[in-house]
C-alpha positions as CSV (number, residue, x, y, z in Angstrom):
1,M,1.0,24.0,-12.6
2,T,-0.2,24.7,-9.1
3,D,0.9,22.9,-5.8
4,K,-2.6,21.7,-5.1
5,R,-3.2,20.3,-8.7
6,E,0.2,18.5,-8.6
7,R,-0.7,17.0,-5.1
8,I,-4.1,15.8,-6.5
9,L,-2.5,14.2,-9.7
10,A,0.6,12.5,-7.5
11,A,-2.2,11.3,-5.1
12,A,-4.4,9.7,-7.7
13,E,-1.2,8.1,-9.4
14,T,-0.1,6.7,-6.2
15,L,-3.5,5.3,-5.2
16,I,-3.9,3.6,-8.5
17,A,-0.3,2.3,-8.7
18,H,-0.8,0.7,-5.1
19,C,-4.7,0.1,-5.1
20,G,-5.8,-0.1,-8.7
21,F,-8.6,1.9,-10.2
22,Q,-11.2,0.3,-7.9
23,G,-9.2,1.3,-4.9
24,M,-9.2,5.1,-6.0
25,S,-12.2,7.4,-5.1
26,M,-12.1,11.1,-5.2
27,Q,-12.4,11.1,-1.5
28,L,-9.3,9.1,-1.2
29,V,-7.4,11.4,-3.6
30,A,-8.5,14.5,-1.6
31,K,-7.5,12.9,1.7
32,H,-3.8,11.9,0.3
33,A,-3.5,15.2,-1.4
34,N,-4.5,17.0,1.8
35,V,-7.2,18.9,0.1
36,A,-11.0,19.2,0.4
37,T,-12.9,16.8,-2.1
38,G,-14.5,19.9,-3.6
39,T,-11.2,21.5,-4.3
40,I,-10.5,18.4,-6.9
41,Y,-13.4,19.6,-8.9
42,R,-12.1,23.0,-9.4
43,Y,-9.1,21.4,-11.5
44,F,-11.0,18.4,-12.8
45,A,-14.7,18.1,-14.1
46,D,-14.8,14.4,-13.0
47,K,-12.7,11.3,-12.1
48,E,-12.2,10.5,-15.9
49,T,-11.0,14.0,-16.5
50,L,-8.7,13.7,-13.6
51,L,-7.0,10.2,-14.9
52,R,-6.8,11.5,-18.5
53,C,-4.9,14.6,-17.5
54,L,-2.8,12.4,-15.2
55,H,-2.0,10.1,-18.2
56,E,-1.2,12.9,-20.4
57,E,1.1,14.8,-18.1
58,R,3.0,11.7,-17.1
59,M,3.6,11.1,-20.9
60,L,4.9,14.5,-21.3
61,E,7.1,14.0,-18.3
62,V,8.4,10.6,-19.5
63,S,9.1,11.8,-22.9
64,T,11.1,14.7,-21.7
65,A,13.3,12.6,-19.3
66,I,14.1,9.9,-21.9
67,L,14.8,12.3,-24.5
68,Q,17.0,14.4,-22.4
69,D,20.5,14.8,-23.8
70,V,19.7,12.7,-26.8
71,D,20.5,13.9,-30.2
72,T,17.6,12.1,-32.3
73,T,19.1,13.2,-35.5
74,E,22.4,11.2,-35.0
75,P,21.5,7.5,-34.4
76,G,24.3,5.5,-33.1
77,H,25.6,3.7,-30.0
78,A,26.3,6.9,-27.7
79,Q,22.9,8.3,-28.5
80,F,21.1,5.0,-28.0
81,R,23.1,4.4,-24.8
82,Q,21.9,8.0,-23.5
83,L,18.4,7.0,-24.3
84,W,18.3,3.7,-22.9
85,L,19.9,4.9,-19.7
86,N,17.6,7.8,-19.4
87,T,14.7,5.4,-19.7
88,L,16.0,3.3,-17.2
89,H,16.8,6.0,-14.8
90,Y,13.3,7.4,-15.1
91,L,11.6,4.2,-14.5
92,Q,13.7,3.3,-11.4
93,A,13.0,6.9,-10.1
94,S,9.3,6.8,-10.6
95,P,7.8,3.5,-10.1
96,D,4.4,4.8,-9.4
97,S,4.3,6.3,-12.8
98,L,5.2,2.8,-14.4
99,C,2.4,1.0,-12.3
100,Y,0.0,3.8,-13.0
101,R,0.8,3.6,-16.7
102,I,0.0,0.0,-16.8
103,Q,-3.3,0.2,-14.9
104,Y,-4.3,3.2,-17.1
105,E,-3.6,1.3,-20.5
106,A,-5.4,-1.7,-19.3
107,S,-8.4,0.3,-18.5
108,P,-11.4,1.2,-20.7
109,L,-10.2,4.8,-20.5
110,F,-7.3,4.0,-23.0
111,D,-7.9,3.5,-26.5
112,R,-5.6,3.2,-29.5
113,E,-6.4,6.7,-30.9
114,E,-5.3,8.4,-27.8
115,E,-1.9,6.2,-27.8
116,R,-1.4,7.3,-31.4
117,Q,-2.1,11.1,-30.6
118,M,0.1,11.0,-27.5
119,N,2.9,9.2,-29.6
120,E,2.8,11.9,-32.1
121,R,2.9,14.7,-29.5
122,Y,5.3,13.3,-27.2
123,F,7.5,10.3,-28.7
124,Q,7.9,11.5,-32.3
125,P,11.5,12.3,-31.9
126,L,12.2,8.9,-30.4
127,F,10.6,7.3,-33.4
128,E,12.4,9.4,-35.7
129,F,15.7,8.2,-34.1
130,F,14.9,4.7,-34.8
131,E,13.6,5.6,-38.4
132,R,16.8,7.4,-39.2
133,G,18.8,4.4,-38.0
134,R,16.6,2.2,-40.0
135,E,17.1,4.3,-43.2
136,T,20.7,4.5,-43.0
137,G,21.0,0.7,-42.7
138,L,22.2,0.9,-38.9
139,F,19.1,-0.7,-37.5
140,R,16.8,-3.7,-38.5
141,D,14.5,-3.0,-41.4
142,I,11.3,-3.1,-39.2
143,P,9.1,-0.1,-38.3
144,A,10.4,2.5,-36.0
145,E,7.9,1.9,-33.5
146,L,8.6,-1.8,-33.1
147,L,12.5,-1.1,-33.0
148,A,11.6,1.3,-29.9
149,F,9.6,-1.3,-28.5
150,L,12.2,-3.9,-28.9
151,A,14.8,-1.6,-27.6
152,L,13.1,0.1,-24.6
153,E,9.8,-1.4,-23.6
154,N,11.4,-4.4,-21.8
155,L,12.8,-1.8,-19.3
156,M,9.4,-1.3,-18.1
157,L,8.9,-5.0,-17.2
158,L,12.5,-5.0,-15.9
159,S,11.9,-2.0,-13.7
160,Q,8.9,-3.4,-12.4
161,K,10.5,-6.9,-11.4
162,C,13.4,-4.9,-9.9
163,T,11.0,-2.6,-7.8
164,K,9.0,-5.7,-6.6
165,G,12.4,-7.4,-5.6
166,G,12.1,-10.0,-8.1
167,I,15.5,-9.3,-9.7
168,E,18.5,-7.6,-8.4
169,L,20.9,-5.9,-11.1
170,D,24.2,-4.3,-10.7
171,E,26.2,-2.1,-13.1
172,A,27.8,-4.8,-14.9
173,L,24.5,-6.4,-15.6
174,Y,22.9,-3.1,-16.7
175,Q,25.8,-2.7,-19.2
176,Q,25.1,-6.4,-20.6
177,L,21.4,-5.5,-20.9
178,L,22.1,-2.2,-22.6
179,D,24.3,-4.3,-25.2
180,A,21.8,-6.9,-25.5
181,S,19.2,-4.2,-26.5
182,W,21.5,-2.5,-28.8
183,N,22.3,-5.8,-30.5
184,A,18.6,-6.8,-30.8
185,I,17.9,-3.7,-32.9
186,L,21.2,-3.7,-35.1
187,K,21.1,-4.9,-38.6
188,R,23.0,-8.0,-39.3
């Protein structure tokens, strides 16, 4: 990816994260990316294309980050712990990405078919991890996507609260939250 293209994507992400969709224009993106407005159109046909590309690239980025060093063929506490911590660390390091995702998924641009396709492309190993755990009797007998939601999606809201100063956590609390997430999906 070119430096200019990444600067354009990063500027759009930051603007939407902080100002919402209505606060983002191609002119503001160009200004924040330090490029001419016309330069944006060399990479993206229009605003919708820019936003869809940004969403796609960030989903690839997040899936790569959360699956790093996780053996999804071996569901167990050690792999779950790595997955949970990867998710937490990514969200803490990328608060604009989280805010952008929330805005994007609440917009008319987002649809369920797009979500299904992205899940297949980027998060299939994650769902397979939870499915294997379910099949072996380790995890509750609910669909893998719901297990993933139960175990990891709460980290999005938690990270958002922490970023905005609503909650302060330390390592002991993180460990308790990790244990609570693990216990929430275990079969009893």
